[in-house]
N, C-alpha and C positions, 0 to 999 in steps of 0.2 A: 729299610726295615730296621726298626728300633727294638732291641731287646732290653728289658729292664727287670730289676728285682724288686718285688713288692714287699717281701719280708723273708726272714730266715728263722728256722727253728734250730736251736742248738742246745747242747748239754750245758747246764749252768755251771758245772764244775770244771769241765775240760775246755769248754768253748767250741767244741767240735760241732760243725754245722751238719745236721742230718736231714733237713728238708728245706727246699727252696720254693718260694712262691714267685711266679714270674708272669710277665706280660710281654707279648710280641705285638707290635703296633706298626701300621703303615698307613700313610695318607697319600693318596694319588694327587699329585700337584696340579694336574690339568683340571680335574673335576672337583677336587676338594673332598672327595669321598674317602672315608677312613674305615678301617676294620682292625679289630684286635682279637687276640686269643690270650686267655689267661689260664693259668693252671698251677699245679704244684707237683713236685717230684722229690722222691726220697733219694738221698745220696748214699753211696757206700762209705763205710768206715775208711778214713784216709790211710794211705800207705806211704811210708817215707816220712819226710819232714811235715809236721803239722803247722799250718799258718796260724799264728795267734789270732784270736777273735778280733782284737782291736786293729789288726793289720789287714783284715779282709776288705777288699774293695769290691765295688759292684762288678767291675770287669772280671775279677777273679771268680766271683760267684757265677757269673754268666758262663765263664769258661768251664767251670765244674759242671754246670747244668747241661751245656751242650755236649760235653764229653760223656756224660751219663746217658743222655737220651739218644746220642748218636747222630752222625751227619745226615743220614737218610730221614730221620724224624725231624731234625731241624729244617731240612728242605721241605718236607711234607707240611709242616706248620706254616712256613713262609709261602709255599705254593697255594695252600688253602686260603690264606689271607688275600693273596693276589686274585685268586679265582672268585672269591666273594665280592671283591671290589669290582671286578669285571661284570659280574651278574648285576650289581647295583647300577653300573653305568649303562648296561644293555639288557634291561629286564625282558624276560620272555613271558611274563604274566603281568597284566594290569591289575591294579588293586583300587577299589573305591566303589562308590555308589553313584549312578548317573543322576540321581535326584538331588544330590548335594553339591 
């Protein structure tokens, strides 16, 4: 499962990040089927030491995001992606037109 940050919104004066735009992506190696979830989430005002904007890494932003949404929501997102891949690998509904 690959989490990535697509963008950040921040206060231009303080550099404090207040919104994270993310994507969670997974590709099934056996089938080649992939699925992703994208979204955004507001962050709380930081407490304690503020990381200067220029020193923020993608890993740090992912850490903030996961801490904000919580472990159970991280697991739900990842489980949803895996479930959607399984549905694509083993469809229960056929789609198409028999005359084409």
